[in-house]
LUMKE-213820 format. One line per field, with one value per residue (C-alpha): x, y, z; chain; residue number from 0. Coordinates in pm, 1 decimal. Each point is the difference from the previous one (the first is absolute). Example, Ala and Ser with C-alpha at 12.3 -4.5 7.8 and 13.67 -1.06 7.14 Angstrom:
2
c1	c(1230.0 | 137.0) $
c2	c(-450.0 | 344.0) $
c3	c(780.0 | -66.0) $
ch	c(A | A) $
i	c(0 | 1) $
//
This chain:
174
c1	c(187.1 | 61.9 | -121.2 | -256.1 | -410.4 | -168.5 | -85.0 | -352.4 | -109.0 | 221.4 | 59.9 | 373.1 | 184.6 | 163.9 | 318.2 | -89.1 | 287.0 | -9.5 | 253.3 | 164.3 | 257.9 | 246.1 | 294.8 | 320.9 | 125.7 | 279.5 | -115.2 | 133.8 | -222.5 | -283.9 | -191.8 | 4.2 | -186.5 | -268.5 | -265.4 | -194.0 | -39.3 | -382.1 | -293.0 | -358.3 | -277.5 | -153.0 | -313.3 | -92.2 | 291.9 | 139.8 | 359.1 | 278.0 | 286.0 | 287.2 | 236.6 | 320.4 | 348.9 | 41.9 | -196.9 | -73.6 | -377.9 | -88.7 | 339.4 | 122.2 | 364.0 | 91.3 | 92.6 | 347.0 | 62.7 | -184.3 | 187.6 | 335.8 | -57.3 | -39.5 | 227.7 | 254.0 | -98.0 | 223.9 | 209.7 | -199.3 | 280.7 | -54.0 | 160.3 | -259.2 | -279.1 | 118.0 | 68.3 | -337.7 | -205.0 | 211.5 | -125.0 | -312.8 | -119.7 | -154.7 | 39.1 | 242.6 | -364.9 | -131.6 | 315.1 | -9.1 | -384.6 | 25.0 | 334.9 | -255.8 | -305.4 | 243.6 | 199.6 | -327.8 | -317.7 | 134.0 | 204.5 | -295.7 | -264.9 | -172.1 | 154.0 | 341.5 | 10.4 | -123.4 | 196.1 | 290.9 | 22.1 | 92.5 | 326.5 | 336.5 | -55.4 | 220.0 | 43.5 | -275.8 | 19.8 | -306.0 | 232.7 | 135.5 | -248.6 | -51.7 | 400.5 | -9.7 | -278.4 | 116.1 | 343.6 | -218.8 | -69.8 | 202.7 | 114.2 | 371.2 | -48.9 | -221.8 | -235.7 | -135.9 | -0.7 | -250.6 | -180.8 | -13.6 | -103.9 | -270.6 | -158.3 | 10.2 | -247.5 | -201.5 | -284.4 | -55.3 | -107.5 | 280.1 | -316.0 | -136.1 | 253.4 | -148.2 | -155.4 | 218.9 | -95.6 | -191.9 | 320.7 | 174.2 | -315.3 | 41.7 | -312.6 | -306.2 | -153.0 | -371.1) $
c2	c(12923.4 | 231.3 | 316.4 | -237.9 | -7.0 | -314.1 | -221.5 | -109.4 | 365.1 | 250.2 | 138.5 | 69.8 | -298.7 | -28.6 | -166.9 | -315.0 | -246.4 | -325.3 | -275.3 | -204.6 | -264.5 | -10.2 | -291.1 | 33.1 | 342.0 | -18.5 | 81.7 | 374.8 | 71.1 | -172.4 | 355.1 | 125.3 | -287.3 | -63.5 | 171.7 | -20.8 | 381.5 | 6.9 | 255.9 | 25.5 | 226.1 | 247.3 | -53.9 | -346.9 | -179.4 | -168.6 | -126.3 | 100.2 | -157.9 | 47.6 | -221.6 | -38.2 | -107.1 | -88.9 | -321.1 | -186.8 | -24.6 | -332.7 | -83.9 | 54.1 | 81.1 | 362.7 | 44.5 | 65.0 | -344.2 | -158.3 | 122.7 | -16.1 | -352.5 | -102.3 | 178.3 | -155.8 | -377.0 | -45.1 | -325.1 | 44.7 | -125.3 | -91.9 | 315.1 | 241.1 | -200.0 | 51.8 | 357.2 | 21.1 | -160.1 | 200.9 | 324.7 | -47.1 | -303.3 | -217.0 | -377.5 | -152.7 | -103.8 | 353.6 | 121.3 | -267.9 | 39.9 | 380.3 | -89.1 | -200.2 | 243.9 | 235.9 | -290.3 | -154.2 | 219.7 | 363.7 | -92.9 | -186.5 | 287.8 | 172.3 | 301.5 | -78.9 | -101.3 | 292.2 | 252.9 | -196.2 | 166.4 | 330.2 | -152.3 | -29.5 | -335.9 | -305.7 | 182.9 | -197.8 | -330.6 | -193.3 | -257.8 | 261.7 | 286.2 | 213.3 | 28.9 | 44.5 | 235.4 | 189.2 | 63.7 | 118.7 | 326.3 | 311.4 | 106.6 | 130.2 | -301.6 | -265.4 | 222.4 | 188.6 | -361.8 | -133.3 | 324.4 | 5.1 | -359.1 | 36.1 | 311.3 | -249.7 | -226.6 | 224.0 | 56.0 | -366.3 | -231.6 | -257.7 | -309.2 | 98.7 | 99.5 | -218.6 | 331.8 | 294.1 | 364.0 | 216.2 | 167.9 | -320.2 | -171.3 | 269.5 | 163.2 | -70.3 | -200.7 | 187.0) $
c3	c(575.6 | 283.5 | -182.4 | -139.9 | 87.4 | 84.6 | -300.8 | 86.4 | 124.7 | -113.4 | 366.6 | 183.0 | 118.5 | 325.7 | 130.9 | 143.1 | 50.1 | 87.6 | 194.2 | -236.7 | 152.6 | -299.1 | 32.7 | -114.9 | 131.5 | 275.5 | 335.7 | -3.9 | -344.1 | 140.0 | 78.9 | -338.0 | -133.8 | 266.8 | -164.2 | -334.0 | -150.0 | -69.2 | -30.7 | 128.2 | -183.4 | 256.8 | -93.5 | -131.2 | 178.4 | -319.0 | 36.7 | -235.5 | -14.1 | -226.7 | -168.4 | 206.9 | -26.4 | 366.6 | -51.5 | -315.0 | -2.5 | 252.7 | 117.2 | 333.1 | -62.2 | -92.0 | -382.4 | -14.7 | 277.5 | -309.6 | -310.4 | 244.9 | 81.3 | -340.0 | -177.8 | 170.4 | 8.5 | -318.9 | 186.5 | 297.3 | 255.9 | 400.7 | 28.6 | -172.7 | 102.4 | 397.4 | -52.9 | -169.9 | 240.2 | 297.3 | -174.0 | -129.6 | 234.6 | -284.5 | -11.3 | -314.7 | -150.3 | 7.1 | -193.7 | -263.2 | -24.2 | -86.3 | -236.4 | -160.0 | -57.7 | -169.9 | -233.1 | -91.8 | 58.3 | -29.3 | -292.1 | -209.4 | 103.2 | -308.1 | 201.5 | 57.3 | -390.8 | -119.3 | 225.1 | -98.0 | -316.4 | 108.2 | 188.1 | -246.9 | -156.2 | 138.2 | 355.2 | 229.5 | 2.4 | 179.8 | 171.5 | 167.2 | 105.3 | 137.9 | 8.7 | -344.3 | 22.6 | 273.2 | -184.7 | -300.8 | 197.6 | -1.5 | 288.2 | 191.4 | 258.6 | 84.0 | 176.4 | -266.9 | -235.4 | 283.9 | 35.5 | -400.3 | 8.0 | 288.3 | -181.3 | -328.8 | 201.2 | 242.1 | -250.7 | -13.3 | 223.1 | 47.5 | 27.3 | -340.2 | -192.0 | -348.3 | -147.9 | -47.0 | 93.5 | -297.4 | -52.3 | -100.3 | -199.2 | -254.0 | -190.0 | 109.5 | -276.2 | 52.2) $
ch	c(A | A | A | A | A | A | A | A | A | A | A | A | A | A | A | A | A | A | A | A | A | A | A | A | A | A | A | A | A | A | A | A | A | A | A | A | A | A | A | A | A | A | A | A | A | A | A | A | A | A | A | A | A | A | A | A | A | A | A | A | A | A | A | A | A | A | A | A | A | A | A | A | A | A | A | A | A | A | A | A | A | A | A | A | A | A | A | A | A | A | A | A | A | A | A | A | A | A | A | A | A | A | A | A | A | A | A | A | A | A | A | A | A | A | A | A | A | A | A | A | A | A | A | A | A | A | A | A | A | A | A | A | A | A | A | A | A | A | A | A | A | A | A | A | A | A | A | A | A | A | A | A | A | A | A | A | A | A | A | A | A | A | A | A | A | A | A | A | A | A | A | A | A | A) $
i	c(0 | 1 | 2 | 3 | 4 | 5 | 6 | 7 | 8 | 9 | 10 | 11 | 12 | 13 | 14 | 15 | 16 | 17 | 18 | 19 | 20 | 21 | 22 | 23 | 24 | 25 | 26 | 27 | 28 | 29 | 30 | 31 | 32 | 33 | 34 | 35 | 36 | 37 | 38 | 39 | 40 | 41 | 42 | 43 | 44 | 45 | 46 | 47 | 48 | 49 | 50 | 51 | 52 | 53 | 54 | 55 | 56 | 57 | 58 | 59 | 60 | 61 | 62 | 63 | 64 | 65 | 66 | 67 | 68 | 69 | 70 | 71 | 72 | 73 | 74 | 75 | 76 | 77 | 78 | 79 | 80 | 81 | 82 | 83 | 84 | 85 | 86 | 87 | 88 | 89 | 90 | 91 | 92 | 93 | 94 | 95 | 96 | 97 | 98 | 99 | 100 | 101 | 102 | 103 | 104 | 105 | 106 | 107 | 108 | 109 | 110 | 111 | 112 | 113 | 114 | 115 | 116 | 117 | 118 | 119 | 120 | 121 | 122 | 123 | 124 | 125 | 126 | 127 | 128 | 129 | 130 | 131 | 132 | 133 | 134 | 135 | 136 | 137 | 138 | 139 | 140 | 141 | 142 | 143 | 144 | 145 | 146 | 147 | 148 | 149 | 150 | 151 | 152 | 153 | 154 | 155 | 156 | 157 | 158 | 159 | 160 | 161 | 162 | 163 | 164 | 165 | 166 | 167 | 168 | 169 | 170 | 171 | 172 | 173) $
//
């Protein structure tokens, strides 16, 4: 998008990032998550905001915190809840709600049902999402796998994952 032009009038885009309060980061990382990358048209001022892996859609917690907090939920012990609450500063109900979203809403979405066919059969279980999905991505370590999962989710707004993007829908019938 940086090298692109305005979708409305075709003129140049200029960087115009705006403040974003991404929750779920350790204090020492906060400065890296406090701006949302965005561009404005030089002529018509239309805002163009690219997909992001920092914060998943309109959720306030940063993407990696949402994924990791739910990936470790298997056996969400009091110790894990306490550690997560300290790290991402989220109440237990928020953590439970995020985990429910993965296992019930995301798992039943048209996007995931379609995209799931691209993974090795039997490796992803709805009950262990996003952990089993995270492990399905290749990478030398957790950081690389997490990056792969977030990139997988980036083009899709998590609140609207009911329709797969065009590249997962198959050929256009028209």
